[in-house]
Biopython code that builds the backbone (N, CA, C, O; Angstrom):
import numpy as np
from Bio.PDB.StructureBuilder import StructureBuilder

atoms = [
    (1, "MET", "N", (30.200, -15.259, -63.875)),
    (1, "MET", "CA", (31.528, -14.712, -63.649)),
    (1, "MET", "C", (31.644, -13.372, -64.380)),
    (1, "MET", "O", (31.314, -13.289, -65.563)),
    (2, "ASN", "N", (32.100, -12.343, -63.704)),
    (2, "ASN", "CA", (32.291, -11.018, -64.278)),
    (2, "ASN", "C", (33.777, -10.657, -64.272)),
    (2, "ASN", "O", (34.581, -11.256, -63.558)),
    (3, "PHE", "N", (34.108, -9.674, -65.078)),
    (3, "PHE", "CA", (35.483, -9.203, -65.169)),
    (3, "PHE", "C", (35.506, -7.687, -64.985)),
    (3, "PHE", "O", (34.744, -6.954, -65.616)),
    (4, "ARG", "N", (36.377, -7.250, -64.125)),
    (4, "ARG", "CA", (36.559, -5.822, -63.864)),
    (4, "ARG", "C", (37.715, -5.311, -64.708)),
    (4, "ARG", "O", (38.833, -5.814, -64.603)),
    (5, "VAL", "N", (37.454, -4.324, -65.536)),
    (5, "VAL", "CA", (38.507, -3.665, -66.316)),
    (5, "VAL", "C", (38.911, -2.433, -65.518)),
    (5, "VAL", "O", (38.061, -1.646, -65.101)),
    (6, "PHE", "N", (40.199, -2.276, -65.311)),
    (6, "PHE", "CA", (40.690, -1.144, -64.526)),
    (6, "PHE", "C", (41.950, -0.574, -65.168)),
    (6, "PHE", "O", (42.598, -1.217, -65.994)),
    (7, "GLU", "N", (42.275, 0.643, -64.768)),
    (7, "GLU", "CA", (43.513, 1.266, -65.235)),
    (7, "GLU", "C", (44.351, 1.638, -64.019)),
    (7, "GLU", "O", (43.834, 1.920, -62.939)),
    (8, "ARG", "N", (45.660, 1.629, -64.235)),
    (8, "ARG", "CA", (46.600, 2.056, -63.196)),
    (8, "ARG", "C", (47.944, 2.357, -63.835)),
    (8, "ARG", "O", (48.221, 1.953, -64.964)),
    (9, "THR", "N", (48.760, 3.065, -63.097)),
    (9, "THR", "CA", (50.113, 3.352, -63.566)),
    (9, "THR", "C", (51.082, 2.345, -62.950)),
    (9, "THR", "O", (50.790, 1.727, -61.926)),
    (10, "TRP", "N", (52.230, 2.193, -63.590)),
    (10, "TRP", "CA", (53.226, 1.226, -63.129)),
    (10, "TRP", "C", (54.483, 1.870, -62.560)),
    (10, "TRP", "O", (55.379, 1.171, -62.087)),
    (11, "TRP", "N", (54.554, 3.195, -62.602)),
    (11, "TRP", "CA", (55.718, 3.920, -62.090)),
    (11, "TRP", "C", (55.255, 5.109, -61.277)),
    (11, "TRP", "O", (54.125, 5.574, -61.422)),
    (12, "ARG", "N", (56.146, 5.603, -60.410)),
    (12, "ARG", "CA", (55.906, 6.885, -59.751)),
    (12, "ARG", "C", (57.187, 7.699, -59.833)),
    (12, "ARG", "O", (58.287, 7.154, -59.923)),
    (13, "ILE", "N", (57.024, 8.982, -59.801)),
    (13, "ILE", "CA", (58.173, 9.876, -59.917)),
    (13, "ILE", "C", (58.964, 9.847, -58.619)),
    (13, "ILE", "O", (58.415, 10.030, -57.532)),
    (14, "ASN", "N", (60.268, 9.614, -58.755)),
    (14, "ASN", "CA", (61.186, 9.618, -57.618)),
    (14, "ASN", "C", (62.555, 10.013, -58.155)),
    (14, "ASN", "O", (63.215, 9.198, -58.799)),
    (15, "PRO", "N", (62.998, 11.238, -57.907)),
    (15, "PRO", "CA", (64.262, 11.738, -58.455)),
    (15, "PRO", "C", (65.489, 10.919, -58.029)),
    (15, "PRO", "O", (66.538, 11.017, -58.666)),
    (16, "GLU", "N", (65.375, 10.128, -56.980)),
    (16, "GLU", "CA", (66.514, 9.340, -56.506)),
    (16, "GLU", "C", (66.699, 8.038, -57.289)),
    (16, "GLU", "O", (67.721, 7.372, -57.123)),
    (17, "TRP", "N", (65.756, 7.665, -58.121)),
    (17, "TRP", "CA", (65.844, 6.450, -58.932)),
    (17, "TRP", "C", (66.368, 6.801, -60.325)),
    (17, "TRP", "O", (66.241, 7.944, -60.765)),
    (18, "PRO", "N", (66.958, 5.816, -61.024)),
    (18, "PRO", "CA", (67.405, 6.060, -62.402)),
    (18, "PRO", "C", (66.240, 6.566, -63.265)),
    (18, "PRO", "O", (65.118, 6.074, -63.148)),
    (19, "ASN", "N", (66.503, 7.510, -64.094)),
    (19, "ASN", "CA", (65.503, 8.148, -64.963)),
    (19, "ASN", "C", (64.386, 8.833, -64.183)),
    (19, "ASN", "O", (63.393, 9.253, -64.776)),
    (20, "GLY", "N", (64.529, 8.954, -62.866)),
    (20, "GLY", "CA", (63.545, 9.639, -62.046)),
    (20, "GLY", "C", (62.250, 8.867, -61.829)),
    (20, "GLY", "O", (61.255, 9.438, -61.381)),
    (21, "LEU", "N", (62.254, 7.559, -62.146)),
    (21, "LEU", "CA", (61.053, 6.745, -61.997)),
    (21, "LEU", "C", (61.314, 5.532, -61.112)),
    (21, "LEU", "O", (62.310, 4.829, -61.280)),
    (22, "GLU", "N", (60.413, 5.297, -60.175)),
    (22, "GLU", "CA", (60.479, 4.147, -59.273)),
    (22, "GLU", "C", (59.336, 3.189, -59.611)),
    (22, "GLU", "O", (58.205, 3.640, -59.795)),
    (23, "PRO", "N", (59.597, 1.873, -59.701)),
    (23, "PRO", "CA", (58.509, 0.924, -59.965)),
    (23, "PRO", "C", (57.443, 1.024, -58.867)),
    (23, "PRO", "O", (57.761, 1.002, -57.678)),
    (24, "HIS", "N", (56.194, 1.133, -59.277)),
    (24, "HIS", "CA", (55.108, 1.244, -58.307)),
    (24, "HIS", "C", (53.776, 1.041, -59.015)),
    (24, "HIS", "O", (53.404, 1.834, -59.879)),
    (25, "ALA", "N", (53.059, -0.012, -58.656)),
    (25, "ALA", "CA", (51.717, -0.232, -59.197)),
    (25, "ALA", "C", (50.738, 0.602, -58.372)),
    (25, "ALA", "O", (50.602, 0.394, -57.167)),
    (26, "SER", "N", (50.062, 1.539, -59.022)),
    (26, "SER", "CA", (49.151, 2.436, -58.304)),
    (26, "SER", "C", (47.830, 1.740, -57.982)),
    (26, "SER", "O", (47.622, 0.576, -58.323)),
    (27, "VAL", "N", (46.956, 2.471, -57.327)),
    (27, "VAL", "CA", (45.623, 1.979, -56.997)),
    (27, "VAL", "C", (44.845, 1.739, -58.293)),
    (27, "VAL", "O", (44.954, 2.515, -59.242)),
    (28, "LYS", "N", (44.066, 0.664, -58.324)),
    (28, "LYS", "CA", (43.254, 0.328, -59.499)),
    (28, "LYS", "C", (42.023, 1.233, -59.554)),
    (28, "LYS", "O", (41.338, 1.435, -58.552)),
    (29, "SER", "N", (41.759, 1.768, -60.735)),
    (29, "SER", "CA", (40.591, 2.611, -60.953)),
    (29, "SER", "C", (39.706, 1.937, -62.009)),
    (29, "SER", "O", (40.138, 1.742, -63.145)),
    (30, "THR", "N", (38.477, 1.585, -61.639)),
    (30, "THR", "CA", (37.588, 0.834, -62.523)),
    (30, "THR", "C", (37.219, 1.627, -63.772)),
    (30, "THR", "O", (36.858, 2.802, -63.705)),
    (31, "VAL", "N", (37.321, 0.949, -64.909)),
    (31, "VAL", "CA", (36.937, 1.515, -66.191)),
    (31, "VAL", "C", (35.579, 0.943, -66.611)),
    (31, "VAL", "O", (34.722, 1.674, -67.108)),
    (32, "ASN", "N", (35.384, -0.377, -66.408)),
    (32, "ASN", "CA", (34.165, -1.041, -66.859)),
    (32, "ASN", "C", (34.034, -2.393, -66.159)),
    (32, "ASN", "O", (35.013, -2.931, -65.642)),
    (33, "ILE", "N", (32.821, -2.935, -66.145)),
    (33, "ILE", "CA", (32.565, -4.303, -65.707)),
    (33, "ILE", "C", (32.058, -5.052, -66.933)),
    (33, "ILE", "O", (31.124, -4.602, -67.597)),
    (34, "CYS", "N", (32.671, -6.195, -67.233)),
    (34, "CYS", "CA", (32.311, -6.982, -68.410)),
    (34, "CYS", "C", (31.811, -8.359, -67.982)),
    (34, "CYS", "O", (32.166, -8.855, -66.912)),
    (35, "PHE", "N", (30.983, -8.969, -68.830)),
    (35, "PHE", "CA", (30.402, -10.264, -68.504)),
    (35, "PHE", "C", (31.227, -11.443, -69.018)),
    (35, "PHE", "O", (31.079, -12.560, -68.522)),
    (36, "THR", "N", (32.091, -11.210, -70.004)),
    (36, "THR", "CA", (32.931, -12.285, -70.538)),
    (36, "THR", "C", (34.380, -11.826, -70.585)),
    (36, "THR", "O", (34.666, -10.629, -70.618)),
    (37, "GLU", "N", (35.284, -12.790, -70.589)),
    (37, "GLU", "CA", (36.701, -12.465, -70.676)),
    (37, "GLU", "C", (37.024, -11.824, -72.022)),
    (37, "GLU", "O", (37.843, -10.908, -72.094)),
    (38, "ALA", "N", (36.388, -12.300, -73.081)),
    (38, "ALA", "CA", (36.624, -11.725, -74.414)),
    (38, "ALA", "C", (36.217, -10.250, -74.448)),
    (38, "ALA", "O", (36.903, -9.423, -75.048)),
    (39, "GLU", "N", (35.104, -9.933, -73.803)),
    (39, "GLU", "CA", (34.648, -8.537, -73.722)),
    (39, "GLU", "C", (35.648, -7.690, -72.924)),
    (39, "GLU", "O", (35.928, -6.550, -73.295)),
    (40, "ALA", "N", (36.181, -8.238, -71.839)),
    (40, "ALA", "CA", (37.173, -7.523, -71.028)),
    (40, "ALA", "C", (38.457, -7.286, -71.821)),
    (40, "ALA", "O", (39.042, -6.204, -71.755)),
    (41, "GLN", "N", (38.889, -8.288, -72.563)),
    (41, "GLN", "CA", (40.092, -8.134, -73.389)),
    (41, "GLN", "C", (39.889, -7.047, -74.441)),
    (41, "GLN", "O", (40.779, -6.230, -74.678)),
    (42, "ALA", "N", (38.719, -7.040, -75.068)),
    (42, "ALA", "CA", (38.424, -6.033, -76.091)),
    (42, "ALA", "C", (38.381, -4.632, -75.468)),
    (42, "ALA", "O", (38.856, -3.668, -76.068)),
    (43, "CYS", "N", (37.817, -4.526, -74.283)),
    (43, "CYS", "CA", (37.754, -3.235, -73.585)),
    (43, "CYS", "C", (39.168, -2.723, -73.285)),
    (43, "CYS", "O", (39.454, -1.539, -73.462)),
    (44, "CYS", "N", (40.041, -3.617, -72.833)),
    (44, "CYS", "CA", (41.432, -3.236, -72.549)),
    (44, "CYS", "C", (42.146, -2.788, -73.820)),
    (44, "CYS", "O", (42.847, -1.776, -73.825)),
    (45, "ARG", "N", (41.961, -3.555, -74.906)),
    (45, "ARG", "CA", (42.602, -3.180, -76.171)),
    (45, "ARG", "C", (42.145, -1.799, -76.626)),
    (45, "ARG", "O", (42.956, -0.983, -77.063)),
    (46, "LYS", "N", (40.836, -1.539, -76.521)),
    (46, "LYS", "CA", (40.302, -0.241, -76.943)),
    (46, "LYS", "C", (40.867, 0.874, -76.070)),
    (46, "LYS", "O", (41.322, 1.895, -76.586)),
    (47, "TYR", "N", (40.843, 0.688, -74.748)),
    (47, "TYR", "CA", (41.359, 1.705, -73.832)),
    (47, "TYR", "C", (42.831, 1.990, -74.132)),
    (47, "TYR", "O", (43.232, 3.147, -74.258)),
    (48, "ASN", "N", (43.629, 0.936, -74.246)),
    (48, "ASN", "CA", (45.071, 1.111, -74.449)),
    (48, "ASN", "C", (45.409, 1.695, -75.809)),
    (48, "ASN", "O", (46.438, 2.353, -75.962)),
    (49, "SER", "N", (44.551, 1.464, -76.803)),
    (49, "SER", "CA", (44.843, 2.016, -78.134)),
    (49, "SER", "C", (44.399, 3.478, -78.259)),
    (49, "SER", "O", (44.841, 4.186, -79.164)),
    (50, "THR", "N", (43.523, 3.927, -77.349)),
    (50, "THR", "CA", (43.026, 5.304, -77.444)),
    (50, "THR", "C", (43.530, 6.208, -76.321)),
    (50, "THR", "O", (43.181, 7.388, -76.280)),
    (51, "ASN", "N", (44.340, 5.678, -75.416)),
    (51, "ASN", "CA", (44.888, 6.471, -74.313)),
    (51, "ASN", "C", (46.408, 6.352, -74.294)),
    (51, "ASN", "O", (46.953, 5.250, -74.231)),
    (52, "GLU", "N", (47.076, 7.481, -74.347)),
    (52, "GLU", "CA", (48.537, 7.511, -74.280)),
    (52, "GLU", "C", (48.980, 7.081, -72.880)),
    (52, "GLU", "O", (48.529, 7.661, -71.892)),
    (53, "PRO", "N", (49.865, 6.065, -72.774)),
    (53, "PRO", "CA", (50.286, 5.592, -71.458)),
    (53, "PRO", "C", (51.113, 6.608, -70.677)),
    (53, "PRO", "O", (51.166, 6.547, -69.449)),
    (54, "GLY", "N", (51.749, 7.529, -71.369)),
    (54, "GLY", "CA", (52.541, 8.552, -70.696)),
    (54, "GLY", "C", (53.771, 8.001, -69.990)),
    (54, "GLY", "O", (54.086, 6.814, -70.079)),
    (55, "ARG", "N", (54.437, 8.870, -69.306)),
    (55, "ARG", "CA", (55.700, 8.527, -68.642)),
    (55, "ARG", "C", (55.518, 7.480, -67.535)),
    (55, "ARG", "O", (56.426, 6.691, -67.272)),
    (56, "LEU", "N", (54.352, 7.474, -66.893)),
    (56, "LEU", "CA", (54.117, 6.562, -65.775)),
    (56, "LEU", "C", (53.504, 5.239, -66.215)),
    (56, "LEU", "O", (53.189, 4.398, -65.373)),
    (57, "SER", "N", (53.330, 5.042, -67.514)),
    (57, "SER", "CA", (52.823, 3.802, -68.102)),
    (57, "SER", "C", (51.434, 3.440, -67.571)),
    (57, "SER", "O", (51.245, 2.395, -66.948)),
    (58, "ASN", "N", (50.480, 4.316, -67.827)),
    (58, "ASN", "CA", (49.092, 4.099, -67.430)),
    (58, "ASN", "C", (48.426, 3.181, -68.451)),
    (58, "ASN", "O", (48.308, 3.542, -69.622)),
    (59, "LYS", "N", (47.987, 1.986, -68.014)),
    (59, "LYS", "CA", (47.409, 1.009, -68.924)),
    (59, "LYS", "C", (46.201, 0.323, -68.289)),
    (59, "LYS", "O", (46.057, 0.284, -67.067)),
    (60, "ALA", "N", (45.333, -0.220, -69.156)),
    (60, "ALA", "CA", (44.161, -0.968, -68.697)),
    (60, "ALA", "C", (44.510, -2.445, -68.579)),
    (60, "ALA", "O", (45.293, -2.985, -69.361)),
    (61, "GLU", "N", (43.906, -3.085, -67.578)),
    (61, "GLU", "CA", (44.036, -4.526, -67.347)),
    (61, "GLU", "C", (42.669, -5.030, -66.903)),
    (61, "GLU", "O", (41.731, -4.245, -66.767)),
    (62, "TYR", "N", (42.552, -6.326, -66.679)),
    (62, "TYR", "CA", (41.304, -6.844, -66.143)),
    (62, "TYR", "C", (41.572, -7.957, -65.145)),
    (62, "TYR", "O", (42.643, -8.564, -65.129)),
    (63, "GLU", "N", (40.557, -8.211, -64.304)),
    (63, "GLU", "CA", (40.641, -9.285, -63.329)),
    (63, "GLU", "C", (39.246, -9.885, -63.149)),
    (63, "GLU", "O", (38.240, -9.203, -63.342)),
    (64, "GLU", "N", (39.198, -11.128, -62.789)),
    (64, "GLU", "CA", (37.936, -11.804, -62.526)),
    (64, "GLU", "C", (37.384, -11.372, -61.179)),
    (64, "GLU", "O", (38.118, -11.283, -60.195)),
    (65, "VAL", "N", (36.080, -11.104, -61.142)),
    (65, "VAL", "CA", (35.419, -10.741, -59.887)),
    (65, "VAL", "C", (34.210, -11.637, -59.687)),
    (65, "VAL", "O", (33.603, -12.097, -60.654)),
    (66, "CYS", "N", (33.865, -11.879, -58.449)),
    (66, "CYS", "CA", (32.718, -12.746, -58.138)),
    (66, "CYS", "C", (31.450, -11.947, -58.011)),
    (66, "CYS", "O", (30.387, -12.513, -57.752)),
]
sb = StructureBuilder()
sb.init_structure("model")
sb.init_model(0)
sb.init_chain("A")
sb.init_seg("    ")
for serial, (resi, resn, name, xyz) in enumerate(atoms, 1):
    if name == "N":
        sb.init_residue(resn, " ", resi, " ")
    sb.init_atom(name, np.array(xyz, "f"), 0.0, 1.0, " ", f" {name:<3s}", serial, name[0])
structure = sb.get_structure()
């Protein structure tokens, strides 16, 4: 079992929404492939602690892949 670590944003700019942001999960962009869930969690923690999420809330997550 492998785990795909990816990053994506959770908002998109839309001036018609409050604060100019509309909820929107963007396309997933692969950061790494890990062999264990613990390794994937550590990769996400490292990515999120070293990358500013910015206004669109860009964060790393992981999912199980076959």
